[in-house]
One Martini backbone bead per residue (centre of mass of N, CA, C, O) as a GRO file, in nm:
protein
  108
    1UNK     BB    1   0.096   0.035   0.023
    2UNK     BB    2   0.034   0.367  -0.048
    3UNK     BB    3   0.127   0.682   0.081
    4UNK     BB    4  -0.025   1.003   0.064
    5UNK     BB    5   0.115   1.337   0.104
    6UNK     BB    6  -0.031   1.644   0.144
    7UNK     BB    7   0.036   1.948   0.178
    8UNK     BB    8  -0.054   2.210   0.326
    9UNK     BB    9  -0.165   2.520   0.222
   10UNK     BB   10   0.043   2.681   0.426
   11UNK     BB   11   0.251   2.573   0.257
   12UNK     BB   12   0.503   2.636   0.008
   13UNK     BB   13   0.414   2.353  -0.115
   14UNK     BB   14   0.266   2.094  -0.347
   15UNK     BB   15   0.415   1.859  -0.279
   16UNK     BB   16   0.454   1.514  -0.326
   17UNK     BB   17   0.456   1.239  -0.104
   18UNK     BB   18   0.592   0.906  -0.107
   19UNK     BB   19   0.496   0.598   0.052
   20UNK     BB   20   0.555   0.282   0.214
   21UNK     BB   21   0.331   0.057   0.349
   22UNK     BB   22   0.310  -0.208   0.586
   23UNK     BB   23   0.153  -0.511   0.620
   24UNK     BB   24   0.073  -0.676   0.885
   25UNK     BB   25  -0.035  -0.974   1.026
   26UNK     BB   26  -0.263  -0.797   1.198
   27UNK     BB   27  -0.332  -0.544   0.976
   28UNK     BB   28  -0.137  -0.342   1.022
   29UNK     BB   29   0.045  -0.039   0.976
   30UNK     BB   30   0.363   0.045   0.855
   31UNK     BB   31   0.530   0.339   0.900
   32UNK     BB   32   0.743   0.556   0.815
   33UNK     BB   33   0.933   0.765   0.995
   34UNK     BB   34   0.903   1.024   0.830
   35UNK     BB   35   0.593   1.025   0.842
   36UNK     BB   36   0.564   1.036   1.148
   37UNK     BB   37   0.699   1.310   1.176
   38UNK     BB   38   0.511   1.480   0.995
   39UNK     BB   39   0.248   1.377   1.180
   40UNK     BB   40   0.312   1.349   1.485
   41UNK     BB   41   0.362   1.048   1.583
   42UNK     BB   42   0.240   0.832   1.833
   43UNK     BB   43   0.179   0.585   2.015
   44UNK     BB   44  -0.183   0.549   1.978
   45UNK     BB   45  -0.241   0.749   1.771
   46UNK     BB   46  -0.491   0.899   1.602
   47UNK     BB   47  -0.579   0.902   1.251
   48UNK     BB   48  -0.677   1.051   0.970
   49UNK     BB   49  -0.869   0.875   0.715
   50UNK     BB   50  -0.928   0.901   0.363
   51UNK     BB   51  -1.164   0.764   0.127
   52UNK     BB   52  -1.113   0.866  -0.220
   53UNK     BB   53  -1.092   0.803  -0.539
   54UNK     BB   54  -0.896   0.547  -0.463
   55UNK     BB   55  -0.785   0.701  -0.197
   56UNK     BB   56  -0.563   0.719   0.070
   57UNK     BB   57  -0.577   0.973   0.328
   58UNK     BB   58  -0.350   1.149   0.527
   59UNK     BB   59  -0.383   1.383   0.774
   60UNK     BB   60  -0.283   1.663   0.876
   61UNK     BB   61  -0.331   1.873   1.127
   62UNK     BB   62  -0.378   2.119   0.942
   63UNK     BB   63  -0.590   1.989   0.753
   64UNK     BB   64  -0.792   1.918   0.968
   65UNK     BB   65  -0.836   2.208   1.067
   66UNK     BB   66  -0.935   2.322   0.796
   67UNK     BB   67  -1.182   2.133   0.771
   68UNK     BB   68  -1.320   2.223   1.030
   69UNK     BB   69  -1.354   2.521   0.951
   70UNK     BB   70  -1.533   2.462   0.702
   71UNK     BB   71  -1.765   2.326   0.855
   72UNK     BB   72  -1.832   2.565   1.040
   73UNK     BB   73  -1.887   2.771   0.815
   74UNK     BB   74  -2.116   2.609   0.686
   75UNK     BB   75  -2.300   2.594   0.930
   76UNK     BB   76  -2.325   2.904   0.966
   77UNK     BB   77  -2.448   2.960   0.689
   78UNK     BB   78  -2.697   2.766   0.694
   79UNK     BB   79  -2.779   2.902   0.999
   80UNK     BB   80  -2.734   3.213   1.009
   81UNK     BB   81  -2.445   3.270   1.144
   82UNK     BB   82  -2.263   3.505   1.256
   83UNK     BB   83  -1.968   3.619   1.276
   84UNK     BB   84  -1.730   3.700   1.471
   85UNK     BB   85  -1.594   4.011   1.548
   86UNK     BB   86  -1.375   3.880   1.765
   87UNK     BB   87  -1.115   3.710   1.717
   88UNK     BB   88  -0.835   3.567   1.821
   89UNK     BB   89  -0.656   3.677   1.592
   90UNK     BB   90  -0.742   3.972   1.635
   91UNK     BB   91  -0.641   4.002   1.924
   92UNK     BB   92  -0.345   3.936   1.866
   93UNK     BB   93  -0.296   4.167   1.667
   94UNK     BB   94  -0.360   4.398   1.865
   95UNK     BB   95  -0.140   4.327   2.075
   96UNK     BB   96   0.095   4.359   1.882
   97UNK     BB   97   0.044   4.652   1.807
   98UNK     BB   98   0.071   4.759   2.096
   99UNK     BB   99   0.355   4.660   2.148
  100UNK     BB  100   0.487   4.819   1.912
  101UNK     BB  101   0.407   5.102   2.018
  102UNK     BB  102   0.563   5.082   2.283
  103UNK     BB  103   0.842   5.030   2.161
  104UNK     BB  104   0.852   5.289   1.992
  105UNK     BB  105   0.841   5.485   2.236
  106UNK     BB  106   1.116   5.362   2.362
  107UNK     BB  107   1.320   5.323   2.104
  108UNK     BB  108   1.336   5.012   1.955
   0.00000   0.00000   0.00000
């Protein structure tokens, strides 16, 4: 079985990496060490695998997060729920801007 890993959209390349996974006698898959590192896998950790269009895809944590965000956005759209006015990312940006202004006043 070949495992294909597509890098997440926020990464700088759309390069595809291909690995060969070995089916063990108990039916489990043995993944190459490099793939385990990319996916941040530890023993016992569950990983999302999607089978579509004849391919099994293992999702990176970033890709899984992106898909969850898409599902939430679609749910909010379908149910006419307005987006939050002040998201966590917006608060962080504001705090960084405030810190930069303070540092500028100090002459750094």
